[in-house]
C-alpha positions, 0 to 999 in steps of 0.5 A: 871790778873791770876784767882785762877783757873789758879794759881792752874793749874799752881801749879799743872803743876809745881808739875807734872814736879817735879813728872816726874823728880822723876820718871826718877830718880827712874826707870832707864833702861839699863846698870850700866854705862848708868844708871850712865850717865843717873843719872848724866845727870838727876841731872845736868838738875834738878840742872839747872832747879832749878837754873832757878826757883830760878832766875825767883822767884828772878826776880819776887820778885825784880819787885814786890819790885820795884813797877812794874806791876806784878801779885802777884799770879804769883810771889808767885807761882814762889817763892813757886815753887822754895822753893819746888824745893830747898827742893826736892834738899836738900832731894835728897842730904840727901838721897845720902849722907845716901846712901854713908855712908851705902855703906862705913859701908858695910864689904867686 
C-alpha cells in the first residue's frame, strides 16, 4: 500500500520529469541542423513517453475495473500523469502551429 507521502513524492517526480523535458526543448545548443535533429528526437521521445504513460494508465484502470488488487492511489497518479502529459502535448502542438502560422504571415 502506498502512503500519501509516497504518492505525493511520485507525483512530484513525474512533474520533475516533465520539467526536464521542457528544459531540453527550450535550451538547445549547437548548429541549426543539429538543433532541428535534437528537437525532432526530443519530440519523438516525448511522444513515446506519453504513449507509455497512456498505456500504463489504461492498464491500471482496466485492472481496477476488473476487480484485481490494485493500489487506487497509484492508478489515480498514473491517470493524472497521463492527463497532464496529454495536455502538455496539446499545448506544444498549439504553439508549433501558431509559430508556423506566424512564419507564413511574414513578408519577405
